[in-house]
C-alpha angles and dihedrals in degrees: 000000000000091000091052091050092051092048092049092049094048091049091051092050092047091048092055095054111120094250106132100236091052125075093255090057092050090050090049094048092047090050090052091049090051090055096043125008091209088079088067092083090053093055099089098039090048090048092051092046091050091049090054091050091049093049090047090053091051092049091047092051092047094049091045092051093046090049090056093048096048 
């Protein structure tokens, strides 16, 4: 039960990071658009760039783990 609680908490913290594809990034971009509407045109490029960063992080972690196994 303690392990599940720690995993749930760490997932919630990771999800709220201000990386655009995650919920924290969407909150941050929406807050910027509320302050200044000019940020609205940056929403989709920022989302795509954040998605690429996130996928790169996943690939890096996978390659790093496979390198340790092999």
